[in-house]
N, C-alpha and C positions, 0 to 999 in steps of 0.2 A: 589630695589635701590631707591635713592632719585633723584628727578628731579632737574637738575642743575639750573633751573630758579627760582623755588619757594621752593626747598628742601622738597617737598611733597613726601612721600613714595609711590612707585609704585610696585605692585606685579603681576598683570596680564601680561602675556608675550607681548601682544600687546602694553600696556602702557610702559613697559620697553623698547621695541624697539623704540617707539616714543621718549622716553627720551634720548636714545643714539643718535638718528637721530638729535634731536634738539641741543644736545651738540656739535656734530661734524659739523653741519651746521655753528654754530658760531665760532668754533675753526678754521675751514678751510677757513673762509671768511676773506679776507684782508681788514681791516677796513679803513685804510688810502689810498684811491685810488688816492689821489692827489700828491703822491710823484713824483717829477720830475726826469726824467732820468739824467738831468744835475747835480742834487744834488748827485745822486748815483755815477755818473762818477767822480765828484770832490772828493768824499769821497775815492773812490778806488785809485785814482791817488796819494793820499797822502801816500799810503802804497807801499813800494818798493818790489814788487813781482818779483821773478826770472822768467825767460822765458826759453822755450825749445829751443834747437839748431835746425837748419834747418833739420838735419838728424832725430832728435827725432820727430819733427813736421810731417815729411813725414811718419814716422812709425805710429804715432797716427791717421793719416787721410787716410791711405791707405785703399783700399777696403777690405771687409771681405772675407775670403776664405772659400771654402767648407770644408777644413780640420779642420779649427777652429770650424765650426758648428758641424761636426762629433764628435770632441773631447768633446764638451760640452754635446751633446746628450747622449753619452756613460756614462756620469757621472750623468745624471738625476736620482733622487731618485724615487723608486717605492712607490706605495700606498700613494701618496700625493694628497691633494685636488688640483683641477685645477681652472682656472679662469672662466670668463664668457663664454668661448667657450666650456667648458666641456671636453677638450681633455687632458688626463693625460700624464705623462711622458712615460708610457708604449707604448702609441700610437706612439710617436716620435721614440722610440727605435725600434719598430717593422717595421716601414716603413721609417727608416732613409735614406736608399739609394734613395727612391723615393722623399722624402721631402727635402733633403739637397739642390739640385739644385734650387728648388723653393724658399726655405728660403733665399738662397744666393742672388737671384735676388731681393726679397722683402726687405731684410736688406739694401743692397747697394742703392736701389732706395730711401728708406725712409731717409737714411743718406744724400744722395746727394741732393735730391729735397726738403726734409723737409716735406714730406707728408706721415706720418705713417698711418697704418690702424686704424680705429676707436677703435677697441678692445684694442689697446695699451694704450688708455687713460681711460680705465675702469678697475675696480677691485672690488672684493667682499671683504668687510672688515669683518674680524673675530676678535671680541673683546675678548681678554684674560685677565684674572685677574692677577695682580702681587701679589705674595705670601707675606702675612704679611702687605699688604697695602689695607685697606678696600676701600679707595676712588680712587685707582689707577687702570686703565685699559690700556692695550696696544693694539692699533688697528693694526693688522697684515693684510697686503694686500695680497689677493690671486690673483696672476697674471696669465694671459694666458702663457702657457709654451713657445710659440714662442717668447714672449717678454722677458721671463726669460733667454732664450738662448742668445738673443741679448745682454742683460745687462751683462751677464757673460763674453761675448767677449769684451764688452766695458770696463769692469773692468781691462783690460790690462793696463790702465793708472796707475795702482798700481806701476808698475816698475819705473815710473817717479815721482810719488807723493812725494817721500822722498826728491826730489830736491826742492820742493816748501814748504814743511812743516818742521819747525825747529825741532831739536831733542827732545824738551820738549813736543811735541805732539806724544804720543805713541800708540794711538788708531787707528786701521785699517791700520797701515803702515807696510808693509812687513819688517821683520828683527828687528822690535822694540817690546819690551815687557813691560808689566806693571811694571816689576822689575826696570825699569828706574826711578821709584819714589825714588830710593836710593839717587839720586842727591839732592832731596828736604830734605830727612832725614839727609844728611850730612850738608846741610845748617842750619837745625834746631840745630844740635850739635854745629856748629860753633857759633851760637848766644849765647851759654852758656859762651863762652870765651870773649864776648864783652859786653860793658855796654850800648850801644845805644839801644833805644827802637825798638822792632821789633815784628811783628805779622804775623800769618799765617791765610789766609782767604780761605775757601772752597766755591766756587761759583757753584751752581747747576743750569744748564740751564733748564728752565721750558718748557716741551714738545718740546724739540729741533727738533725732527724729524717732528713734525706736524707744527711747526712755521717757518721752514726754508723758506725764501722768495726768489723768483727767481730774483736774481740780476745779473745774467749772462746768456748768450745765451745757455750754456750747461745745466744749471739748468732748464731753462724754457722749453727746448726741452723735458725733461723727466718727468716733474711734470705733474700730471693728469689735464685734463680739466674737467673730471667728474668721480665720483666713485659710486659704487653701494653699498649701506649700508642698510642691513636688508630689502631688497625689495624696497628701495627708492633711487632714484638717486639725487645727489646734486653736485653742482659745487665745485671744489677745486681750490682756488686761491693761495694756498701756501702749503708748506710741501713736504717732500720726503717720499717714500713708505717704511714702515717697512716690511722687508721680501725680499727686493730687494738688491742684492749684490752690486749694483752701488750706493745705497743711502748713505752708510757711507762716500764714497769719496766725494759726493756732500755736505754732512753735515759738514765736517771739515771746520770750519769758521776761518776767519782771525782775530778773536778777540784777540788771544794771541799776534799776530804781532802788532796789534793796541796798546795794553797795553805796549809792549816792546818799541815802538817808541815814546811813550809819556815821555818826559824827566822829567816831574813833578812826575812821578811814580818811586820811588827809591827802587831798590832791594838791595841785600847784595853782595857787590863787583861784580865780574863777574859771581858768582855762583848763585845769587838769581834770583828772577823774577817769571817765570811762569812754571808750570808743568801741562800738559793737557793730559787727556785720553778721546778722543771723545769730548763730551760736558761737561764733568766734569773738572773743572778748579781749580787748587791750585795756590795761589799767596802769596809769601813771601815778605813783605815790611819792609823797615826802614822809619824813619821820617813819621810815620803814620798820623800825623795831616795834612801833606801836601800831602802825597801819596794817602790816602784813598779818599779824595774828587776828586782828579784827576782821580783815578780809576773809581769812580762812574760816573764822567762826560764822560769818554771814553765809558763806557758801555751804557750810555744814548744816546750818539751820534750814536753808532752802532745800538741800538734798533730802533731809528727813521728811519734808512735805511732798516733794515732787520727784525724787530720785534723780535730780540734776547732778551729774557727776563729771568732774573734770578729768581729762586724760593726762595723767602726770608725765607720761613719756613724751607728750607733745607740748606741755606747758613749759614756757621758757622765761627766764628773768635776765635782764640786762641792767647793770649799774650805769646810770646816766651821769651822776656826779657824786663825789664823796668816796669814802673808803668802801671797798667791796665787802659785802656782808655775807659772803658765801658760807662761812662757818656758823653764822647765827640764824640765817634765813634758809630753810630747806627747800630750795627750788633747783631745777636744772639750769645752771648758769652758763652763759656763753658770751664770748667777746666778739664773735664773728657775725652776730645777728641771726635773724630767722626770716623765713618767707611769710609775708602776710598780704593777702590780696594781690599777689604778683610782684611785690617789691620787698626789699629788705630795709626795715626802718632802723636807721642808725644815725648817730651824730654826723658821720661822714657819709652823707647820702650819695654823693657822686661816686665815690670810691666803691661803695657797697653795691650800687646798682648799675651805673653806666659804664664803668671800666670793663666789667665782665661782658656787658652787652656789646660794647665796641669790639672786643676781641671775637665774639661770636659772629658779628656782622662781617668783619674783615675775613674771617675764615670761610664764611659762606660765599662771599664775593669771589674769593680765590678759587673755590671749587666750581663756580659757575662760569669761569672765564671762557671756556670753550663752547658754551651754549650760544645759540643765536641771540641777537639783540632783543627780539620780542620775548624769547624765553627768559632771559635775565630780568627784563622789566617785570614780567608776570611774577617771577619768584620774589623779587624785591618787594612787590606790592603785597604778596600773600605772606611771606615769611618775615622779612625785615621790618616792614611797617607795622605788622601786628605786634612784634616785640617792643617796638618803640612806643606805640600807642598805649601800652600798659603802663609805662613809667611817666610819660609826659604830663597827663592830666593831674597826676598826684604830686610830683616833685616840683620845686620852685622853677620858675621860667629860666633863670640863668643857667641851670643845669642842662636844660634842653639846648640852649645856645652853645654850651661847651661841647655837647654831644655832636652837633653838626660840624663844629670846627674840627673836632678830632677825627671825624669820619670823612 
């Protein structure tokens, strides 16, 4: 790999480990340590967040029960790596009757007093490579199983999270699917009928899991104070753990709400605006010369508080109608579209998504001609149908009919 500081190529395992350690030390360090709490509070007060009812608040803060712990232990996966204590899921399953009362006392004490065991603030980071991305690695946290049990129980907030998050956020919300992107596709079709300039912007959050800053008591309670990385311990000033079921709920940011409440950012009627899947953000704007600067200003303001940063190399803009504003609006522009949740959102949806898919399926079928009938059926089920299912729930039904006619 290349060392992040000087881009020198490193091949010995020890030097590779040191390069990773140096990278994550800088990534997890919160540079602006002078951010005042008053500034953060003032920022959050401007956003009208809904609140839980008294009954819902009592449900969220009630003590953890032994039955909840038993239910999670039964669902622990076998043959999985453990955290720093070395106790695998099989250990908890074997001794669940003896361990459950002890865990119940520890969990409730930690939540009420705010004094969790030291091992809960530690993890072993396993760095996994992202397919097709030479420079991208995902740091997955190997947690102690007792902490994993607790965070699984705390994820009960999922039942209430939909009350806080608008329908345009479809990631990690029970009952919501990525197929909700159809709303944005409908808006794109609507722009064909109108003459006013409009554009679609895809904003990619840069290392969102790693940059999430603790701007609330809930987040700061479960963000690590230290992590164990390739034999070396370092402080973690920000970020949520990848591999923890609670992390996605802490990651969902109010950035979409911030954009929506800025009156200078103009969407398309009541149907425009924001589409969000976790940290991936789609924004459809009209009056781009006014809306885009206002959008960038809102993102900058949020970045100053939370270190939310967009990845400029992955953020893309497409002109939906009107004259292209490439010279006036500084974005990475494209006419060929971009991949978002498995599809290419364009005005010509069939051409952008299905024609390429048809060619791939025909090529696969030709390669499989000499296989047995049962072998071809199995490959069609695993390979072809999997590709088709990605597009069908999202795109209009007549596109699906055209697909089967062409194939």
